[in-house]
N, CA and C atoms of all chains as a GROMACS GRO file, in nm:
protein
  648
    1MET      N    1   6.928  11.719   8.448
    1MET     CA    2   6.896  11.626   8.338
    1MET      C    3   6.787  11.530   8.382
    2LYS      N    4   6.684  11.519   8.300
    2LYS     CA    5   6.578  11.423   8.333
    2LYS      C    6   6.593  11.298   8.247
    3ASN      N    7   6.524  11.193   8.287
    3ASN     CA    8   6.535  11.069   8.208
    3ASN      C    9   6.405  10.990   8.213
    4SER      N   10   6.391  10.901   8.116
    4SER     CA   11   6.273  10.814   8.111
    4SER      C   12   6.316  10.669   8.127
    5LEU      N   13   6.414  10.651   8.214
    5LEU     CA   14   6.469  10.517   8.234
    5LEU      C   15   6.363  10.420   8.287
    6LYS      N   16   6.278  10.472   8.375
    6LYS     CA   17   6.174  10.388   8.435
    6LYS      C   18   6.078  10.334   8.328
    7VAL      N   19   6.046  10.422   8.232
    7VAL     CA   20   5.956  10.383   8.123
    7VAL      C   21   6.022  10.278   8.035
    8GLU      N   22   6.149  10.304   8.000
    8GLU     CA   23   6.223  10.208   7.916
    8GLU      C   24   6.236  10.072   7.985
    9ARG      N   25   6.257  10.078   8.115
    9ARG     CA   26   6.270   9.954   8.192
    9ARG      C   27   6.136   9.879   8.194
   10ALA      N   28   6.028   9.955   8.206
   10ALA     CA   29   5.895   9.893   8.207
   10ALA      C   30   5.863   9.830   8.073
   11ILE      N   31   5.905   9.897   7.964
   11ILE     CA   32   5.882   9.843   7.830
   11ILE      C   33   5.951   9.707   7.815
   12MET      N   34   6.072   9.697   7.871
   12MET     CA   35   6.147   9.572   7.862
   12MET      C   36   6.109   9.474   7.973
   13ASP      N   37   6.015   9.517   8.060
   13ASP     CA   38   5.967   9.433   8.170
   13ASP      C   39   6.082   9.385   8.260
   14LEU      N   40   6.162   9.481   8.301
   14LEU     CA   41   6.275   9.450   8.389
   14LEU      C   42   6.255   9.515   8.525
   15THR      N   43   6.295   9.448   8.631
   15THR     CA   44   6.298   9.513   8.762
   15THR      C   45   6.428   9.593   8.772
   16GLN      N   46   6.435   9.677   8.875
   16GLN     CA   47   6.559   9.755   8.894
   16GLN      C   48   6.678   9.660   8.913
   17GLY      N   49   6.656   9.554   8.988
   17GLY     CA   50   6.763   9.458   9.015
   17GLY      C   51   6.811   9.388   8.889
   18GLU      N   52   6.715   9.350   8.803
   18GLU     CA   53   6.752   9.281   8.678
   18GLU      C   54   6.830   9.374   8.585
   19LEU      N   55   6.782   9.499   8.575
   19LEU     CA   56   6.853   9.597   8.491
   19LEU      C   57   6.994   9.621   8.547
   20ALA      N   58   7.002   9.632   8.680
   20ALA     CA   59   7.132   9.654   8.745
   20ALA      C   60   7.229   9.541   8.713
   21ASP      N   61   7.179   9.418   8.721
   21ASP     CA   62   7.265   9.302   8.692
   21ASP      C   63   7.312   9.303   8.547
   22LYS      N   64   7.222   9.342   8.456
   22LYS     CA   65   7.258   9.340   8.313
   22LYS      C   66   7.369   9.439   8.278
   23ILE      N   67   7.371   9.554   8.348
   23ILE     CA   68   7.474   9.653   8.313
   23ILE      C   69   7.584   9.664   8.419
   24GLY      N   70   7.578   9.577   8.521
   24GLY     CA   71   7.689   9.568   8.616
   24GLY      C   72   7.700   9.679   8.718
   25VAL      N   73   7.583   9.726   8.767
   25VAL     CA   74   7.584   9.824   8.877
   25VAL      C   75   7.492   9.774   8.989
   26SER      N   76   7.484   9.849   9.098
   26SER     CA   77   7.396   9.808   9.207
   26SER      C   78   7.253   9.854   9.178
   27ARG      N   79   7.156   9.787   9.243
   27ARG     CA   80   7.016   9.826   9.225
   27ARG      C   81   6.992   9.969   9.273
   28GLN      N   82   7.066  10.007   9.380
   28GLN     CA   83   7.051  10.143   9.433
   28GLN      C   84   7.094  10.248   9.331
   29THR      N   85   7.191  10.212   9.247
   29THR     CA   86   7.236  10.306   9.144
   29THR      C   87   7.126  10.330   9.041
   30ILE      N   88   7.058  10.221   9.002
   30ILE     CA   89   6.946  10.236   8.907
   30ILE      C   90   6.836  10.323   8.970
   31HIS      N   91   6.809  10.297   9.096
   31HIS     CA   92   6.707  10.377   9.166
   31HIS      C   93   6.747  10.524   9.169
   32ALA      N   94   6.876  10.550   9.200
   32ALA     CA   95   6.923  10.688   9.208
   32ALA      C   96   6.914  10.758   9.072
   33ILE      N   97   6.943  10.685   8.964
   33ILE     CA   98   6.932  10.744   8.830
   33ILE      C   99   6.787  10.776   8.798
   34GLU      N  100   6.698  10.680   8.825
   34GLU     CA  101   6.555  10.701   8.796
   34GLU      C  102   6.498  10.817   8.876
   35ALA      N  103   6.546  10.831   9.000
   35ALA     CA  104   6.496  10.939   9.086
   35ALA      C  105   6.560  11.074   9.053
   36GLY      N  106   6.655  11.074   8.958
   36GLY     CA  107   6.722  11.199   8.920
   36GLY      C  108   6.825  11.244   9.022
   37LYS      N  109   6.864  11.154   9.112
   37LYS     CA  110   6.963  11.191   9.215
   37LYS      C  111   7.106  11.163   9.169
   38TYR      N  112   7.119  11.090   9.062
   38TYR     CA  113   7.253  11.057   9.013
   38TYR      C  114   7.254  11.059   8.861
   39VAL      N  115   7.351  11.131   8.805
   39VAL     CA  116   7.369  11.136   8.659
   39VAL      C  117   7.479  11.036   8.624
   40PRO      N  118   7.446  10.935   8.543
   40PRO     CA  119   7.546  10.831   8.514
   40PRO      C  120   7.657  10.881   8.423
   41SER      N  121   7.766  10.806   8.422
   41SER     CA  122   7.879  10.840   8.334
   41SER      C  123   7.841  10.807   8.189
   42THR      N  124   7.923  10.854   8.098
   42THR     CA  125   7.900  10.826   7.955
   42THR      C  126   7.900  10.675   7.929
   43VAL      N  127   7.992  10.605   7.995
   43VAL     CA  128   8.003  10.460   7.975
   43VAL      C  129   7.872  10.391   8.016
   44LEU      N  130   7.821  10.429   8.133
   44LEU     CA  131   7.697  10.366   8.182
   44LEU      C  132   7.578  10.403   8.093
   45ALA      N  133   7.574  10.530   8.049
   45ALA     CA  134   7.465  10.574   7.961
   45ALA      C  135   7.468  10.495   7.829
   46LEU      N  136   7.588  10.472   7.776
   46LEU     CA  137   7.601  10.396   7.651
   46LEU      C  138   7.566  10.249   7.670
   47LYS      N  139   7.597  10.196   7.787
   47LYS     CA  140   7.557  10.058   7.816
   47LYS      C  141   7.405  10.045   7.818
   48LEU      N  142   7.339  10.145   7.879
   48LEU     CA  143   7.192  10.145   7.883
   48LEU      C  144   7.135  10.157   7.741
   49ALA      N  145   7.198  10.245   7.662
   49ALA     CA  146   7.152  10.265   7.525
   49ALA      C  147   7.163  10.136   7.444
   50ARG      N  148   7.272  10.065   7.464
   50ARG     CA  149   7.291   9.939   7.392
   50ARG      C  150   7.188   9.835   7.435
   51LEU      N  151   7.160   9.833   7.565
   51LEU     CA  152   7.062   9.736   7.617
   51LEU      C  153   6.921   9.766   7.565
   52PHE      N  154   6.884   9.895   7.563
   52PHE     CA  155   6.750   9.933   7.518
   52PHE      C  156   6.740   9.939   7.366
   53GLY      N  157   6.855   9.938   7.298
   53GLY     CA  158   6.855   9.947   7.152
   53GLY      C  159   6.810  10.083   7.102
   54LYS      N  160   6.841  10.186   7.178
   54LYS     CA  161   6.802  10.323   7.141
   54LYS      C  162   6.919  10.417   7.165
   55PRO      N  163   6.922  10.534   7.099
   55PRO     CA  164   7.027  10.630   7.129
   55PRO      C  165   7.009  10.688   7.270
   56VAL      N  166   7.117  10.736   7.325
   56VAL     CA  167   7.114  10.789   7.463
   56VAL      C  168   7.010  10.901   7.478
   57GLU      N  169   7.000  10.985   7.373
   57GLU     CA  170   6.908  11.100   7.380
   57GLU      C  171   6.762  11.056   7.391
   58ALA      N  172   6.734  10.929   7.362
   58ALA     CA  173   6.596  10.881   7.369
   58ALA      C  174   6.546  10.871   7.512
   59PHE      N  175   6.636  10.854   7.606
   59PHE     CA  176   6.589  10.843   7.744
   59PHE      C  177   6.663  10.933   7.843
   60PHE      N  178   6.764  11.008   7.796
   60PHE     CA  179   6.826  11.112   7.879
   60PHE      C  180   6.806  11.246   7.808
   61MET      N  181   6.739  11.338   7.876
   61MET     CA  182   6.707  11.467   7.814
   61MET      C  183   6.763  11.582   7.897
   62LEU      N  184   6.828  11.679   7.829
   62LEU     CA  185   6.876  11.798   7.899
   62LEU      C  186   6.760  11.886   7.938
   63GLU      N  187   6.774  11.954   8.052
   63GLU     CA  188   6.672  12.049   8.095
   63GLU      C  189   6.724  12.190   8.071
   64SER      N  190   6.637  12.288   8.083
   64SER     CA  191   6.678  12.427   8.057
   64SER      C  192   6.785  12.474   8.157
   65THR      N  193   6.785  12.414   8.276
   65THR     CA  194   6.884  12.455   8.377
   65THR      C  195   7.022  12.393   8.354
   66ASP      N  196   7.032  12.292   8.267
   66ASP     CA  197   7.161  12.225   8.242
   66ASP      C  198   7.250  12.309   8.152
   67MET      N  199   8.399  10.234   8.535
   67MET     CA  200   8.534  10.267   8.576
   67MET      C  201   8.565  10.196   8.707
   68LYS      N  202   8.667  10.112   8.706
   68LYS     CA  203   8.703  10.037   8.826
   68LYS      C  204   8.803  10.115   8.910
   69ASN      N  205   8.778  10.119   9.040
   69ASN     CA  206   8.872  10.182   9.132
   69ASN      C  207   8.970  10.076   9.182
   70LYS      N  208   9.093  10.083   9.131
   70LYS     CA  209   9.191   9.979   9.164
   70LYS      C  210   9.262  10.006   9.297
   71LEU      N  211   9.238  10.123   9.356
   71LEU     CA  212   9.310  10.158   9.478
   71LEU      C  213   9.240  10.107   9.604
   72LEU      N  214   9.128  10.037   9.588
   72LEU     CA  215   9.055   9.989   9.706
   72LEU      C  216   9.105   9.852   9.750
   73LEU      N  217   9.080   9.823   9.878
   73LEU     CA  218   9.117   9.692   9.932
   73LEU      C  219   9.006   9.591   9.903
   74PRO      N  220   9.037   9.462   9.902
   74PRO     CA  221   8.931   9.362   9.882
   74PRO      C  222   8.824   9.370   9.992
   75ALA      N  223   8.702   9.328   9.958
   75ALA     CA  224   8.588   9.341  10.051
   75ALA      C  225   8.612   9.266  10.183
   76SER      N  226   8.689   9.158  10.177
   76SER     CA  227   8.714   9.079  10.298
   76SER      C  228   8.793   9.158  10.403
   77PHE      N  229   8.862   9.262  10.362
   77PHE     CA  230   8.939   9.344  10.456
   77PHE      C  231   8.846   9.416  10.556
   78ARG      N  232   8.719   9.439  10.516
   78ARG     CA  233   8.626   9.504  10.608
   78ARG      C  234   8.601   9.416  10.730
   79ILE      N  235   8.581   9.287  10.705
   79ILE     CA  236   8.561   9.192  10.814
   79ILE      C  237   8.688   9.185  10.901
   80ALA      N  238   8.804   9.177  10.833
   80ALA     CA  239   8.931   9.173  10.907
   80ALA      C  240   8.947   9.299  10.992
   81GLY      N  241   8.909   9.412  10.937
   81GLY     CA  242   8.917   9.539  11.010
   81GLY      C  243   8.828   9.539  11.133
   82LEU      N  244   8.705   9.490  11.115
   82LEU     CA  245   8.610   9.485  11.227
   82LEU      C  246   8.661   9.390  11.336
   83VAL      N  247   8.718   9.278  11.295
   83VAL     CA  248   8.771   9.180  11.392
   83VAL      C  249   8.891   9.239  11.467
   84LEU      N  250   8.974   9.315  11.394
   84LEU     CA  251   9.096   9.372  11.453
   84LEU      C  252   9.067   9.494  11.540
   85LEU      N  253   8.957   9.564  11.509
   85LEU     CA  254   8.930   9.692  11.577
   85LEU      C  255   8.905   9.673  11.727
   86LEU      N  256   8.823   9.574  11.762
   86LEU     CA  257   8.786   9.558  11.904
   86LEU      C  258   8.906   9.528  11.994
   87PRO      N  259   8.991   9.427  11.960
   87PRO     CA  260   9.107   9.404  12.046
   87PRO      C  261   9.206   9.521  12.049
   88SER      N  262   9.218   9.591  11.936
   88SER     CA  263   9.310   9.707  11.931
   88SER      C  264   9.261   9.818  12.024
   89LEU      N  265   9.130   9.846  12.018
   89LEU     CA  266   9.074   9.950  12.106
   89LEU      C  267   9.084   9.906  12.252
   90ALA      N  268   9.056   9.778  12.277
   90ALA     CA  269   9.064   9.726  12.414
   90ALA      C  270   9.206   9.738  12.467
   91LEU      N  271   9.304   9.708  12.381
   91LEU     CA  272   9.445   9.719  12.421
   91LEU      C  273   9.483   9.864  12.447
   92LEU      N  274   9.430   9.954  12.364
   92LEU     CA  275   9.458  10.098  12.380
   92LEU      C  276   9.405  10.147  12.515
   93ILE      N  277   9.283  10.104  12.548
   93ILE     CA  278   9.222  10.145  12.676
   93ILE      C  279   9.300  10.084  12.793
   94ALA      N  280   9.337   9.955  12.778
   94ALA     CA  281   9.412   9.887  12.884
   94ALA      C  282   9.549   9.953  12.906
   95TRP      N  283   9.616   9.987  12.794
   95TRP     CA  284   9.747  10.055  12.805
   95TRP      C  285   9.733  10.189  12.875
   96ASN      N  286   9.623  10.259  12.844
   96ASN     CA  287   9.596  10.388  12.908
   96ASN      C  288   9.581  10.373  13.059
   97ARG      N  289   9.542  10.252  13.104
   97ARG     CA  290   9.525  10.227  13.248
   97ARG      C  291   9.646  10.155  13.307
   98GLY      N  292   9.755  10.151  13.230
   98GLY     CA  293   9.880  10.100  13.287
   98GLY      C  294   9.922   9.961  13.243
   99PHE      N  295   9.839   9.894  13.160
   99PHE     CA  296   9.874   9.759  13.116
   99PHE      C  297   9.985   9.763  13.011
  100GLU      N  298  10.081   9.670  13.022
  100GLU     CA  299  10.186   9.656  12.920
  100GLU      C  300  10.216   9.509  12.899
  101PHE      N  301  10.237   9.470  12.773
  101PHE     CA  302  10.279   9.332  12.742
  101PHE      C  303  10.427   9.317  12.777
  102GLY      N  304  10.458   9.211  12.850
  102GLY     CA  305  10.598   9.187  12.888
  102GLY      C  306  10.686   9.156  12.770
  103PHE      N  307  10.632   9.080  12.674
  103PHE     CA  308  10.716   9.040  12.559
  103PHE      C  309  10.746   9.156  12.464
  104LEU      N  310  10.677   9.272  12.484
  104LEU     CA  311  10.705   9.389  12.401
  104LEU      C  312  10.799   9.487  12.472
  105ASP      N  313  10.855   9.441  12.582
  105ASP     CA  314  10.945   9.526  12.660
  105ASP      C  315  11.088   9.507  12.611
  106THR      N  316  11.157   9.618  12.583
  106THR     CA  317  11.296   9.608  12.536
  106THR      C  318  11.396   9.635  12.648
  107ARG      N  319  11.344   9.662  12.768
  107ARG     CA  320  11.436   9.691  12.879
  107ARG      C  321  11.523   9.570  12.908
  108GLY      N  322  11.651   9.586  12.890
  108GLY     CA  323  11.745   9.478  12.919
  108GLY      C  324  11.768   9.384  12.801
  109ALA      N  325  11.693   9.402  12.693
  109ALA     CA  326  11.711   9.313  12.577
  109ALA      C  327  11.842   9.346  12.506
  110ALA      N  328  11.918   9.243  12.473
  110ALA     CA  329  12.051   9.265  12.414
  110ALA      C  330  12.042   9.337  12.279
  111ALA      N  331  11.946   9.294  12.197
  111ALA     CA  332  11.932   9.354  12.064
  111ALA      C  333  11.900   9.503  12.074
  112ALA      N  334  11.812   9.536  12.170
  112ALA     CA  335  11.773   9.676  12.188
  112ALA      C  336  11.892   9.759  12.235
  113ASN      N  337  11.974   9.701  12.320
  113ASN     CA  338  12.092   9.774  12.368
  113ASN      C  339  12.192   9.799  12.257
  114LEU      N  340  12.196   9.706  12.162
  114LEU     CA  341  12.284   9.726  12.048
  114LEU      C  342  12.242   9.849  11.968
  115VAL      N  343  12.111   9.860  11.946
  115VAL     CA  344  12.060   9.974  11.869
  115VAL      C  345  12.074  10.102  11.953
  116GLY      N  346  12.045  10.088  12.083
  116GLY     CA  347  12.063  10.203  12.172
  116GLY      C  348  11.941  10.291  12.183
  117PHE      N  349  11.869  10.304  12.076
  117PHE     CA  350  11.755  10.398  12.073
  117PHE      C  351  11.636  10.345  12.152
  118PHE      N  352  11.612  10.212  12.144
  118PHE     CA  353  11.494  10.153  12.208
  118PHE      C  354  11.532  10.070  12.331
  119ASN      N  355  11.636  10.108  12.400
  119ASN     CA  356  11.683  10.022  12.508
  119ASN      C  357  11.604  10.037  12.638
  120ASP      N  358  11.509  10.125  12.643
  120ASP     CA  359  11.429  10.141  12.764
  120ASP      C  360  11.285  10.172  12.724
  121TYR      N  361  11.225  10.073  12.662
  121TYR     CA  362  11.096  10.105  12.602
  121TYR      C  363  11.003   9.985  12.600
  122ASN      N  364  10.871  10.013  12.597
  122ASN     CA  365  10.771   9.908  12.581
  122ASN      C  366  10.682   9.944  12.461
  123PHE      N  367  10.660   9.847  12.375
  123PHE     CA  368  10.591   9.874  12.249
  123PHE      C  369  10.440   9.843  12.253
  124THR      N  370  10.381   9.829  12.372
  124THR     CA  371  10.238   9.795  12.380
  124THR      C  372  10.151   9.902  12.314
  125ASN      N  373  10.181  10.029  12.345
  125ASN     CA  374  10.097  10.136  12.287
  125ASN      C  375  10.113  10.144  12.135
  126GLU      N  376  10.236  10.118  12.085
  126GLU     CA  377  10.256  10.119  11.940
  126GLU      C  378  10.171  10.010  11.873
  127LEU      N  379  10.168   9.893  11.938
  127LEU     CA  380  10.089   9.781  11.884
  127LEU      C  381   9.940   9.819  11.880
  128ALA      N  382   9.893   9.880  11.987
  128ALA     CA  383   9.751   9.919  11.995
  128ALA      C  384   9.718  10.026  11.891
  129ILE      N  385   9.808  10.124  11.877
  129ILE     CA  386   9.782  10.235  11.782
  129ILE      C  387   9.788  10.183  11.638
  130LEU      N  388   9.889  10.101  11.608
  130LEU     CA  389   9.899  10.046  11.472
  130LEU      C  390   9.780   9.956  11.439
  131GLY      N  391   9.735   9.878  11.538
  131GLY     CA  392   9.618   9.793  11.518
  131GLY      C  393   9.494   9.874  11.490
  132THR      N  394   9.474   9.981  11.567
  132THR     CA  395   9.358  10.069  11.547
  132THR      C  396   9.364  10.135  11.410
  133LEU      N  397   9.483  10.185  11.376
  133LEU     CA  398   9.500  10.253  11.247
  133LEU      C  399   9.473  10.157  11.131
  134ALA      N  400   9.529  10.037  11.140
  134ALA     CA  401   9.511   9.939  11.033
  134ALA      C  402   9.365   9.897  11.022
  135SER      N  403   9.300   9.872  11.135
  135SER     CA  404   9.160   9.826  11.129
  135SER      C  405   9.069   9.934  11.072
  136LEU      N  406   9.089  10.059  11.114
  136LEU     CA  407   9.006  10.169  11.060
  136LEU      C  408   9.031  10.186  10.910
  137THR      N  409   9.157  10.173  10.868
  137THR     CA  410   9.189  10.185  10.725
  137THR      C  411   9.124  10.072  10.646
  138PHE      N  412   9.129   9.950  10.702
  138PHE     CA  413   9.067   9.835  10.634
  138PHE      C  414   8.917   9.858  10.615
  139ILE      N  415   8.851   9.904  10.723
  139ILE     CA  416   8.705   9.925  10.716
  139ILE      C  417   8.673  10.038  10.616
  140ALA      N  418   8.753  10.144  10.622
  140ALA     CA  419   8.723  10.263  10.540
  140ALA      C  420   8.741  10.237  10.391
  141PHE      N  421   8.846  10.161  10.355
  141PHE     CA  422   8.881  10.153  10.214
  141PHE      C  423   8.865  10.014  10.153
  142ALA      N  424   8.778   9.933  10.213
  142ALA     CA  425   8.745   9.804  10.152
  142ALA      C  426   8.634   9.826  10.049
  143ARG      N  427   8.634   9.741   9.948
  143ARG     CA  428   8.528   9.750   9.845
  143ARG      C  429   8.392   9.721   9.906
  144VAL      N  430   8.288   9.782   9.852
  144VAL     CA  431   8.151   9.746   9.893
  144VAL      C  432   8.105   9.630   9.804
  145ALA      N  433   7.993   9.569   9.841
  145ALA     CA  434   7.948   9.449   9.770
  145ALA      C  435   7.925   9.475   9.620
  146HIS      N  436   7.858   9.586   9.589
  146HIS     CA  437   7.834   9.622   9.448
  146HIS      C  438   7.913   9.748   9.417
  147GLU      N  439   8.041   9.731   9.392
  147GLU     CA  440   8.127   9.846   9.362
  147GLU      C  441   8.096   9.894   9.221
  148ASP      N  442   8.052  10.018   9.208
  148ASP     CA  443   8.027  10.075   9.076
  148ASP      C  444   8.062  10.224   9.077
  149GLU      N  445   8.027  10.293   8.969
  149GLU     CA  446   8.069  10.433   8.959
  149GLU      C  447   8.001  10.521   9.063
  150ARG      N  448   7.878  10.484   9.104
  150ARG     CA  449   7.810  10.564   9.206
  150ARG      C  450   7.876  10.547   9.343
  151SER      N  451   7.923  10.426   9.372
  151SER     CA  452   7.993  10.406   9.500
  151SER      C  453   8.121  10.489   9.504
  152THR      N  454   8.187  10.502   9.389
  152THR     CA  455   8.307  10.587   9.381
  152THR      C  456   8.271  10.733   9.410
  153MET      N  457   8.156  10.776   9.353
  153MET     CA  458   8.113  10.914   9.375
  153MET      C  459   8.076  10.938   9.522
  154VAL      N  460   8.002  10.842   9.580
  154VAL     CA  461   7.962  10.854   9.722
  154VAL      C  462   8.087  10.855   9.810
  155ARG      N  463   8.187  10.774   9.773
  155ARG     CA  464   8.311  10.769   9.851
  155ARG      C  465   8.384  10.903   9.844
  156LEU      N  466   8.390  10.961   9.726
  156LEU     CA  467   8.458  11.091   9.710
  156LEU      C  468   8.385  11.200   9.789
  157GLN      N  469   8.252  11.201   9.781
  157GLN     CA  470   8.175  11.302   9.855
  157GLN      C  471   8.194  11.283  10.006
  158SER      N  472   8.200  11.156  10.049
  158SER     CA  473   8.217  11.129  10.192
  158SER      C  474   8.355  11.174  10.239
  159LEU      N  475   8.457  11.154  10.153
  159LEU     CA  476   8.591  11.203  10.186
  159LEU      C  477   8.591  11.354  10.203
  160GLN      N  478   8.522  11.421  10.112
  160GLN     CA  479   8.515  11.567  10.118
  160GLN      C  480   8.444  11.612  10.245
  161LEU      N  481   8.331  11.548  10.276
  161LEU     CA  482   8.256  11.584  10.397
  161LEU      C  483   8.337  11.558  10.523
  162SER      N  484   8.409  11.445  10.526
  162SER     CA  485   8.488  11.416  10.646
  162SER      C  486   8.606  11.514  10.658
  163HIS      N  487   8.658  11.561  10.545
  163HIS     CA  488   8.762  11.666  10.552
  163HIS      C  489   8.703  11.793  10.612
  164TYR      N  490   8.585  11.833  10.566
  164TYR     CA  491   8.520  11.951  10.623
  164TYR      C  492   8.503  11.936  10.773
  165CYS      N  493   8.452  11.819  10.815
  165CYS     CA  494   8.429  11.792  10.958
  165CYS      C  495   8.558  11.807  11.036
  166ASN      N  496   8.667  11.749  10.982
  166ASN     CA  497   8.793  11.751  11.056
  166ASN      C  498   8.852  11.890  11.065
  167TYR      N  499   8.841  11.968  10.957
  167TYR     CA  500   8.894  12.104  10.964
  167TYR      C  501   8.809  12.192  11.054
  168LEU      N  502   8.679  12.161  11.060
  168LEU     CA  503   8.591  12.233  11.154
  168LEU      C  504   8.632  12.201  11.298
  169ILE      N  505   8.660  12.073  11.324
  169ILE     CA  506   8.705  12.031  11.458
  169ILE      C  507   8.840  12.096  11.489
  170LEU      N  508   8.930  12.100  11.388
  170LEU     CA  509   9.062  12.162  11.407
  170LEU      C  510   9.047  12.310  11.442
  171ALA      N  511   8.954  12.377  11.374
  171ALA     CA  512   8.931  12.518  11.403
  171ALA      C  513   8.883  12.534  11.548
  172GLY      N  514   8.796  12.444  11.591
  172GLY     CA  515   8.747  12.446  11.730
  172GLY      C  516   8.860  12.422  11.828
  173LEU      N  517   8.950  12.330  11.793
  173LEU     CA  518   9.063  12.299  11.882
  173LEU      C  519   9.155  12.421  11.896
  174VAL      N  520   9.180  12.488  11.782
  174VAL     CA  521   9.269  12.605  11.783
  174VAL      C  522   9.215  12.712  11.878
  175VAL      N  523   9.083  12.727  11.880
  175VAL     CA  524   9.022  12.832  11.963
  175VAL      C  525   9.012  12.789  12.110
  176PHE      N  526   8.968  12.662  12.132
  176PHE     CA  527   8.930  12.624  12.268
  176PHE      C  528   9.032  12.540  12.346
  177VAL      N  529   9.133  12.484  12.277
  177VAL     CA  530   9.227  12.395  12.348
  177VAL      C  531   9.369  12.452  12.339
  178ASN      N  532   9.440  12.448  12.450
  178ASN     CA  533   9.576  12.504  12.452
  178ASN      C  534   9.676  12.404  12.509
  179GLY      N  535   9.804  12.433  12.486
  179GLY     CA  536   9.912  12.358  12.548
  179GLY      C  537   9.923  12.214  12.500
  180ILE      N  538   9.962  12.125  12.592
  180ILE     CA  539   9.987  11.986  12.557
  180ILE      C  540   9.858  11.916  12.512
  181ASN      N  541   9.743  11.960  12.566
  181ASN     CA  542   9.615  11.901  12.526
  181ASN      C  543   9.588  11.922  12.377
  182PHE      N  544   9.635  12.036  12.324
  182PHE     CA  545   9.618  12.064  12.181
  182PHE      C  546   9.695  11.961  12.098
  183LEU      N  547   9.817  11.932  12.141
  183LEU     CA  548   9.899  11.833  12.069
  183LEU      C  549   9.835  11.695  12.078
  184LEU      N  550   9.781  11.660  12.195
  184LEU     CA  551   9.715  11.531  12.212
  184LEU      C  552   9.594  11.519  12.119
  185CYS      N  553   9.519  11.629  12.109
  185CYS     CA  554   9.402  11.630  12.020
  185CYS      C  555   9.445  11.619  11.874
  186LEU      N  556   9.556  11.686  11.838
  186LEU     CA  557   9.607  11.679  11.701
  186LEU      C  558   9.643  11.535  11.665
  187PHE      N  559   9.696  11.462  11.764
  187PHE     CA  560   9.732  11.322  11.741
  187PHE      C  561   9.609  11.238  11.710
  188ALA      N  562   9.496  11.275  11.769
  188ALA     CA  563   9.372  11.197  11.750
  188ALA      C  564   9.302  11.230  11.618
  189LEU      N  565   9.336  11.345  11.559
  189LEU     CA  566   9.262  11.391  11.439
  189LEU      C  567   9.267  11.293  11.321
  190PRO      N  568   9.384  11.234  11.287
  190PRO     CA  569   9.384  11.139  11.174
  190PRO      C  570   9.293  11.019  11.198
  191PHE      N  571   9.283  10.976  11.324
  191PHE     CA  572   9.193  10.866  11.357
  191PHE      C  573   9.048  10.912  11.341
  192LEU      N  574   9.023  11.034  11.387
  192LEU     CA  575   8.888  11.089  11.378
  192LEU      C  576   8.846  11.106  11.232
  193PHE      N  577   8.943  11.138  11.146
  193PHE     CA  578   8.913  11.150  11.003
  193PHE      C  579   8.861  11.018  10.948
  194LEU      N  580   8.929  10.909  10.983
  194LEU     CA  581   8.885  10.778  10.935
  194LEU      C  582   8.748  10.742  10.992
  195VAL      N  583   8.727  10.774  11.119
  195VAL     CA  584   8.598  10.742  11.183
  195VAL      C  585   8.485  10.821  11.116
  196THR      N  586   8.507  10.951  11.095
  196THR     CA  587   8.401  11.032  11.032
  196THR      C  588   8.375  10.984  10.888
  197PHE      N  589   8.483  10.948  10.817
  197PHE     CA  590   8.464  10.897  10.681
  197PHE      C  591   8.382  10.768  10.683
  198ILE      N  592   8.415  10.677  10.774
  198ILE     CA  593   8.343  10.549  10.783
  198ILE      C  594   8.195  10.574  10.812
  199VAL      N  595   8.167  10.662  10.908
  199VAL     CA  596   8.028  10.690  10.946
  199VAL      C  597   7.952  10.752  10.828
  200ILE      N  598   8.014  10.852  10.765
  200ILE     CA  599   7.945  10.922  10.655
  200ILE      C  600   7.927  10.829  10.535
  201PHE      N  601   8.033  10.759  10.496
  201PHE     CA  602   8.024  10.676  10.376
  201PHE      C  603   7.924  10.562  10.393
  202TYR      N  604   7.936  10.487  10.503
  202TYR     CA  605   7.849  10.370  10.518
  202TYR      C  606   7.704  10.411  10.545
  203SER      N  607   7.683  10.525  10.610
  203SER     CA  608   7.544  10.569  10.628
  203SER      C  609   7.484  10.609  10.495
  204ARG      N  610   7.565  10.675  10.410
  204ARG     CA  611   7.513  10.715  10.278
  204ARG      C  612   7.497  10.596  10.186
  205TRP      N  613   7.583  10.497  10.198
  205TRP     CA  614   7.580  10.386  10.103
  205TRP      C  615   7.480  10.278  10.143
  206TYR      N  616   7.473  10.248  10.272
  206TYR     CA  617   7.388  10.136  10.315
  206TYR      C  618   7.254  10.180  10.372
  207LEU      N  619   7.253  10.287  10.451
  207LEU     CA  620   7.129  10.323  10.520
  207LEU      C  621   7.032  10.400  10.432
  208LEU      N  622   7.081  10.500  10.359
  208LEU     CA  623   6.990  10.582  10.279
  208LEU      C  624   6.915  10.502  10.172
  209PRO      N  625   6.982  10.410  10.098
  209PRO     CA  626   6.907  10.334   9.996
  209PRO      C  627   6.800  10.243  10.053
  210LYS      N  628   6.810  10.211  10.183
  210LYS     CA  629   6.709  10.123  10.243
  210LYS      C  630   6.572  10.188  10.245
  211PHE      N  631   6.569  10.322  10.248
  211PHE     CA  632   6.441  10.392  10.245
  211PHE      C  633   6.370  10.372  10.111
  212ALA      N  634   6.451  10.343  10.009
  212ALA     CA  635   6.394  10.324   9.875
  212ALA      C  636   6.388  10.176   9.837
  213ALA      N  637   6.408  10.089   9.933
  213ALA     CA  638   6.419   9.946   9.904
  213ALA      C  639   6.291   9.887   9.845
  214HIS      N  640   6.176   9.948   9.876
  214HIS     CA  641   6.050   9.892   9.828
  214HIS      C  642   6.023   9.926   9.683
  215GLU      N  643   6.095  10.024   9.628
  215GLU     CA  644   6.065  10.070   9.493
  215GLU      C  645   6.128   9.978   9.390
  216GLU      N  646   6.048   9.920   9.308
  216GLU     CA  647   6.098   9.834   9.201
  216GLU      C  648   6.047   9.886   9.067
   0.00000   0.00000   0.00000
């Protein structure tokens, strides 16, 4: 699964640390998600969606291998 | 998702503080040291029970201290406990299980007799040590390589 979390974060002008604080995870977790090394849970994905004001599918996309 | 089965973060410090004296006591006991106040030889209460009437509990104290300190370090919360830390912890548990069963397989082939039993006794401690090394290296050291990325 790929994501455009980095782009969404840039649009909102947030650092990884600020985004992490807003949704209650560590900065390393945000980095791992952006790098595609960690797929977040539904709860975390929905928290991000609420923060960005967009549906989850807007920044998390399935790949052909998924 | 909160993991309620973890110990408070302060237990890690307590574990680290407890580990050194426990290991030191274990090494000292191995070289013949025993605490006098842990000796039940001649103690009236011990004679009543009968089972512990000729015994010294120094090694038990050292082993329990080591076990408790390793458990405290292994299962204390990290500073930013979140769902990824839970995942890293689970993966580290799995990896340390693999390591221990690999070591057990090696013991079965290469160690015999009483030495095998002695090694088996050390395995649960080794499991905690391998888990601590794997988990903390994955949680603290690996993200440092990405620390500059904002």
